[in-house]
N, C-alpha and C positions, 0 to 999 in steps of 0.2 A: 163231544166238544165241537163246537162250530168254529171253523177257522176262516181267515181271510183268504179268498181265492183270487180276487181281482180288484185292482184299484184303477179308476179312470178319472181323469181331470179334464175340464173344459173351461173355456172362457165365455162368460155370459156378462150381463150388464146389470148395474145397480140402479138405485133410484135417481141418481144424478146423470145417468146415461154414460157412465164410465165403466170400463171392464172390471170384472172381479172373477174370482176362481170358484168353481163348483167341483166338488169331489164326490164320486160314487164308490162305495165299498160294497163288494159283492161277497157273500159268504159261501161256504162249501155246501150249504143247504139251499142256496139260491135266493136267500133274503138279501135285501139291499138297504143300505143307509146312504142318504144323500144330504150334503150340507154345503152352504154357501158362506163365504167370508164377507162381512160388511167392511165399510171403510169410513174413517172419521175425517172431519175437516179441522176441528179444534182438537189438536193432538198434544198430549203431554210429551215433553222432550225425552222422557225416560221410557216411553212405551215401546213395545217391540216393533220391529221394522216391517213395514209393508213393502214387499218386493215388487217393484214395477220394472218394465223393460227399459225405460229411458231411451227408447228409439223415437226421436222426434219426428221421424217420417211416418209414423203410424200411431194414430189415436193420441197425439200430443205426448207421446212417451209413456202413456198410462196403461199400455197393454200388460198382460200377465202371462205371456208365453214362456218366460223363464221359470215362473212359478209352476206352470204346468209341466215343463220339462223336468223340474225337480221331483215332482210327484212320480212321473213315469220312469225316470232313470235312477233316482236315488231312494225315494221313499218306498215305492211299491216292491222292489226286490227285497228290501229289508223287512217288510211287514207281511208279505204273503206267507201263509202257513201259521201265523200267530193266531191264538185264540181271540175271537172278537170280544170276549168278556174281559180280556186282560188290559183294561184301559190304562192303569198306572204303568204297567210294563211298556205298553206301546208309546205312551206319551214320553216316558223316560228315554226310549230309543229315539224318538223324534228330536228331543233336546240334544242327545248325543250326536246324532247325525248332523245337526246344525252346528253345534260346537261354539256358538257365540252367546254373549250375554243378552243381546237384543234380537236374536233370531234373524240376523241379517244375511245369512248364507242361504237358507231355505226360504225364508220369509215368514213372518207371523201370519200373514194371510193364507199361505200354503199350509202351514202347520195347523191353524185354526180349522180350516175346512176338512183336513184329514182327521184330526182328533174328534171333531163333532160327528163326522160321517161314521167313524168307528162306533161311537156311542149310540148313534141312531141304528146302525146295523145290529148292535147288541139288543136294543129295544125291540127291533123287528123279529129277531130270532126268538126272543122270550115272549113275544106277543103281548108286550106291555107298553104303555106310553113312555116317552122319553123321560118324563119327570120322575118316573119310578127308578130308572137307571141313575139319574142324578141324586135322588133321595138316598139310594143305597150307598153311593159314594160319599155322601155327606154324613151318613149315620152308620148303619150296619144292615146286612141282609136280613137279619132277624127282627129288626125294629119295625113295628107297624107304622104305616103311613097315616098320619092324621091331617086331613085337609084343613088348612087355614088360608082363607083367600088372600092373595096379594092385594095391595092398595095401588090403584092406578095413579100415575103421576103424569098428567097430560099437558103437553106443551101447547098452549093456546095462542100465545103471542111470541113471535120469533124476532130476535135482534142479533147483534154481534155478527159473527161470521155466517150465520144462517139466514140472513135477510139483507136486502139492500135498503136499509133505513139507518137512522142516526142513533138508534138505541145501543148503548154499550153492553147492557145486560143481555146475555145470549138467549135465555129462555125464561118466560113467565108461565108458570104451570099452575094447574088446579089439581087439588088432591082431596078426593072424597074419603074422609076418615070416619071410623066408627060405624060403617055399614055392616049388615049381617051377611052380605054376599057380594061377590064381585059384580054380579048382574045389577044389584042395587047401586053399587058405586058407579058403574058405567051409565046407568040411567040418569043419575044426578049430574054427572059430568057432562053428558050430552045436552041436558037442558041448559046448563050454563054456557056451553060452547055455542049453542044456537042463539041464546040471548045476547051473547057478546057480538055475534055477527050482526044482529039487528041494531045494536047500539052503534057499532062502527058505521053502518050505513046512515043512521040518523045524524051522526056527527060529521058526515061527509068524508069518512076515511075509507081507504081501500080494504077490501076483503080478500085480496089475493093472498096466497099462502107462501110460506117459506119452505126451506129444505125439509123440515120435519112436520109439515102439515098445519102448523099454527099460522094465524093471520100475521101479516107483515106490514102493518100500517105505518105511515110516516108520523109517528108520535114524537113529541119534543123532549120528553124526559122520563126518568124512572117513575117519578111521582105521578105524572099524568097517566102513565100506563097502569100503575097500581090502582089509581083512582077509578079508571075505566073498568078494570077487572073486578074491583070491589063492587062497582055498580051492577055488573053482570051477575055477580054471585048473589047480591041482594039479601033476602031473608034466609038464604041457605048457608049463612056464615058459620053456623054452629057445626055444620057437616063439611062444607067445602073450604079447605084451607088453601093458601097460596105458597108455592115453592118457587125458588129462583135458581137458575144456573147462571152465576155471574160470568164464569169463564174469564176470570179477571186477568189472567196472563195475556189475553188478547188486547187489553187496553192499558197495559202497564209498560212504562218505558222510563228509564233513567230515574228510578226511585219514586215515580209518581203514577197515579191512576187517573186517566182521562175519562171523566164521566159527567154527563149532563152539562157540558161546556166548562167544567172545572178541572183543575189539576189538584189531586188530593194526595197527601202523604199517607203512610200506613195508619197512623192514629186517627187522622181525619176520615179515612175510609172505614175504619171500625166504627167511628161515631156515626157515619152515614148509615151503616147497616143497623146500628142500635136505634137510630131515629125511625127508620121505616118499619122496624119490627114493632116498635111501640105504637105506630099509627095504623098498621095494616095486619091482617090476620095471617102472618107468615109462619109456616111450620118448618121450613128448611131452606138453607142456602148452600149451594154447591160451589166449590172453588171460589170462595170469597176473596182470597188473596193470591198473590203470585206463587206459582207452584214450587219454587225452590227456597222460599223464605220461611223456613221452619220455625224460627223464633217468633215471627209475627203470627204464624198459625197457632202456636202455643198461646199467645196472648188473646187472640180472638176466641179460642176454644174456652179459655178460662172465663172470659167475660160473657159469652153468649150460649154456651152449651147447656145451661140449665133452662134456656128459653126456647131454643130451636135445635134442629139437627144441623150440624156443621159437616157437610159431606165432602170427603176427599176423593177427587177424581184424578186430575193431572198430577197431584202430589204423590198418589199411591200407584196409579196405573195398573191396578188389579194385581200388583206384584206382591207375593207373600212377604218378601223381605222388607219392602217399603211399608206395608201394612203393619208388620211387627214393629218397625221403628216408630211408626205413628202411635201405636198403642203404648209402647214403652216411654215415649216422650210427652204424651198427653196432647197429641195433635188430632183434632176432629173427634166426632163421636158417631160417625156414619161413614160407610165405604160404598163408593160407586163401583159396580162390577161390569166390565166389558171383556168378554172372552178374548177378543182379538188383541186387546192391549198386552196380554201376557202370552197368549198363543195356544195353550193346551187346556183341555177340560180339567186335568188333574191339578194344575197350578191354580186355576180358577177356584176349584173346590177347596183347595188348601187355604186360599185367601179368605173365602167365605167362612170357613171353620174358625180361623183366627179371629175374624171380626165378631162372629157370634159369641165365641167364648169370652171375649172382652166386653160384651154388652153393647157393641156397636150395631147400629141399624144397618141393614143391607139394602141397597138399591140396585136392582138388576136393570141394566141399561142397553138400549139400542145404540147405533151410530147414525150420524147424519146421512151417510151413504148406505142405505139399507136395501134389503131384498125381501122376497117372499118367505125366506126361512124364518120359522117361528120357534127356534130352539130356546130363545131367551124367555118365552112365555112358560115353557116347561121348567126352566131353571128357577123362575120366580115362584112357581107353584111348589117346586121341591123344597124351596127354602122356608115356606110357611110364614105368612105375615110380612114378607118383604115388600118393598115398593117395586112396582114395575113401571119403569120410565121408557115408554115406547113411542113417544110422539103424540100427535094430536088425533082428532077424530075426522081427519081427511087424509087422503093418500093411502091407498090400499096396503102398501108395504108397512105402514104403521098400524092401521086398524086390524090387520091380519093377526098381530100379536095379541091384542085384546080379545078378538074373536076366538082365538085358540084357547084362552083361559076360560071363556064362557063355555066352550065345549068340554074342557076338562072338569069344570065345576059340575056339570051334569053327571060325569063319571063318578066323582067322589062324594057327591051329596045324595 
């Protein structure tokens, strides 16, 4: 049995140039697992707490030295000597050590980095890819792994909190469906991405990119953007679908949604989505309504779930209890999964299990403040047929996730 011998944490930087925490777990046989916590900009109010220093004299208060201290003084003494294979036991202990509903004592960023580093150390000890460890947690040690490629969900036009433009919708994505391999999906996506860049230049629009690597042009409306994206897709419409992340809580205030120069109530907002679904080749809309309005989420799910995926992100925050509530009350038909929203690998796996059992589609997602860590690529492969939402085809912290799946595909095919 290989045990945890040492845990070390350090402060490094994410794709926004802000600090984040990296954790190394060293085992008794000398194998190492290293993981980095990402950070979101558009956060659900119920997601687990990212612990920052709040020292305004240093890095605008965004340092993570307190998180690092928690690793060295609280977590490491409790975990050293534990079997690196005991993921559920270790994650339960992390939850107990924190003792709060939202991981506010140790920090979800702290716990995420530790939990993932343990999983990676286990994979290293076993000489298997991380996706095998995730698959074993999702199913059983004796169940054979059957590779089903994930479907990339690439953010090619940024808006909302991810860009300095007037678009309310946060992400306009392309989704190559029905391909025989992940490589084929990425090739088709790349062709559309580069055609879109040419079109933007032709129309005199900026090809600068936003937080997640998608273009961030100054477009006037959702309709203009969807029209431009449809033009870039062209004859590939049978294969390339459009997905949206509305992140609607970011443009909701006092019972109204501010979008395209209009203020819409809930029913008008649902009508807006219905209209664009009829006009454009849309397969999925994430967070179409405000995150705490469960009644309206039920309404939009009843109206549109037979046409598209209604993806719950901020309303579920990868929390098994919230996902279970959504399933029970008929809210959404797909779940977005972000490990750091809930904090541990075990809780993330539990949420995925609940979603899959209920027939909900699973979308494995990055955060807007990302790093070179490719754990989510392995999680998407372990899920089999899930969507992988990792950003666009620019910025290496995004492309790294897609490239990792390409490598894994060579292993399993």
